[in-house]
N, C-alpha and C positions, 0 to 999 in steps of 0.2 A: 477072096476076102472082101468084105464090104468096105465101102469108102470110109465109114466112121472108124473102122479098125485101123485103117491107114493113119488116121490122126493119132490114134493111140501109139502106133508104132513110131511115128515121128517124135512124139513127146518122149517116149521111152528111150529112143535112140539118142535124142538130144541130151536128155538128163543123165542117162546112164550109157555112155558110149560103148562100154564093154558088152552090155546086153544087146545093143544095136549090132555090134559085130557078130555076136552069136546068131541073131536073127538073120543077118546077111548070109552067114555060112550055112545055116540050116536050109534056107529057102532059095539059094542061088540056082539050084537045079529044078526044083518043083514050082517055084513061084518067083521068077526073075524080077517081076515088077516090084513085089514086096521087098525083095532083097536090095534092089537099087534104091528104093525109098529109105530103107533102114541105113544103108551106107551113106547116102547123101546127108542125112541128118546127123550121122556120126561125125562126118566131116565138118558140118556146120558147128557142132559142139566143140570140136578141136579148134576151129578157127576162132570162135568166140572166146574160148578159154585162153588161147594164145594172145588175143588182143587184151584180155583182162590182165594177164600176167605182164604183158609188155607195158601196159599203162601203170601198173603197180611199180614197175622198175623205173620207167621213164619219167613219170610225173614228179617224183621227189627230186630227180636229177635236174629237171627243168626249173623247179621251184628254187633249188639251191643255186643254180646258175643265175636266175633272175635276181635273187637276193644278193649274190656276190657283185653283180654288175651295178645294182642300185647302191650298194654300200660304197663301191669304188668311186662311183660318180659323185656321191655326196662328200666323200673324203677329199676328192680333188677340188670340189667347189669350196670347201671350207679351208683348204690349204693343207699342204703336206708337211709343214714345219712342225716338228715335235718340240714342245717346250719342256725344258728340263728344269725342274724345281730345285733350286739350290738352297739348302738350309743355311741360315745365317749362323755365324760362329761368334760367340761372345767369350771374352776373357776378362779377368780382373786386372785393372791397370796397375802396373808396378809403380814403385816409389822412385822417381828420378830427381826429386828435389835436392838441391845442393850439389848436383853433379855437373861437370862441364857439359854445356849444351851441345857442343860438336860431337862429343862421344855419345851422348844420348841420341842425337839425331841419327848418327850412323848405326847405332844399335837397333833403333826402332825401324829404320828403313830396311835393314837386313832381315829383321824378324818378320815384319808385316808387309813389306813392299808397298807402303802407302805414301801419300803426300804429307810432307811435314811443313807446317806453317809456323814461322817464327815471328813472335810479337814481343814488343817491349813494354815495360811498365816501370814507372819511377819507384825505386826501392833502394835506399842508401844502406840498408842493412845487409844486402846480399852482394857478394863479390861479382864483379863484371864477368860475363860469359858463363855465369852459373844459372842453372835452372831454378826459377822461383817456384813454378808449378806447371803442370801440363793440363791440357783439356782433351779428353776426360781427366779428372783428378785421380790421384792415387786412391786405389780401393774401389773406384767406380767401374761399372761394366763397360767394356769397349767392344764395339762391333768391328770385327776384323775387316780391314779394307777401307774403312772410313778415314778421313783426314785426322791428323793429330796436331794439336797446337802446342808449341813450346814457348813459354813466357820467360823472358830473361830481363835483367835490369836495363833500363834505358841508358844509352851512352850519350854523354854530353856532346860528343863530336858531331859536326855537321859537314856536309859535302862542300868543299870550296868550288870556285869556278875554275875548272881545269883548263878551260879554253883561254885563260888569261895568263899565258907564259909558263905553264907547267910542262915538264918533260915527261916522257914515258917512265923513266927511272923514278922520278918523284911520285908519280901516280902508283907505280908498283910498290913503292915503299909505304905509301898511305894505305893501300889495300892489304898489305902484309900486316901492318900495325893493327888494323881493325878487322882482320880476318874476313876480307871481302873477296869475292870471285871476280877477277878482272877478265873482260873479253874485249879484244881490240879488233875493230873493223877498219878497212881502208876504203878511201873514196877519192876519185880523181877530181881535182879542182885547179884549173889552170891559173886562177886568180890567187891561189895560196901557195906557200912553199911546202916542199916535201917535209913530212914529219910534224907539221903544225896540227895541233888538236883543234878540231872545229865543232865537236859535239860530244855531249855526255848524256847518258840515259837517266842519271839521277840529278835532279835540279839542285842548284846552289842553295845552301842553307837548309836542306832537308836533313832529317836526323839519320845518322848512320846506324844500320842494323847489321850486326855481325852475321856473316853467312849469306848475305844477299849478294846479288850480282850487279855490277856496273859495266856498261858498254861504252867504250871510248872510240870515237871515230877520228881517224888520223888521215891526213892528206898523203896520197901517194900517186904522183904523176909518172907516167911511163916516159 
């Protein structure tokens, strides 16, 4: 067979491997050279086809892997904390006017677990310890969790100077009368006698606000 025919055999064997195998089988005895050329190009065809198939499978995997690594890196750079959006809850404020403020304070704290601020306002028409109004006012929208202010009538009573001869029993009686929370702390002072009151957290002549806390410091030497 002429040389140019070998080129045709190469092309046919490469493009159509089955035909190449037939040429190989037919010519293996009569024309071994032609048969080997046909077989070689059949193998070339299989090799190229295998590479193409491999690339078709591998390239998407590589692209996916690169994309995953890139995303993971950016995610770490930006931080991995997931922010949870909490929707605000609003309710209509109930009417607490005219109720005992201590009962109202306990009810609100139990229901909303929020901070209660007690303020006073001069009002001779409302009974002592009674709620004049709240902030937010009745009927207004309240954002759950926010502070709530209870306004009660101002008390004429003022804090005395407890360091001037008062006893613990007298202070306890005063706190009971005006519904105050009493906290007693002890401090060593060799220059003072045991049981002597040396400090109070509420200054003398400041107005008493029911429900507030006063801290009394008492001498206690070992």
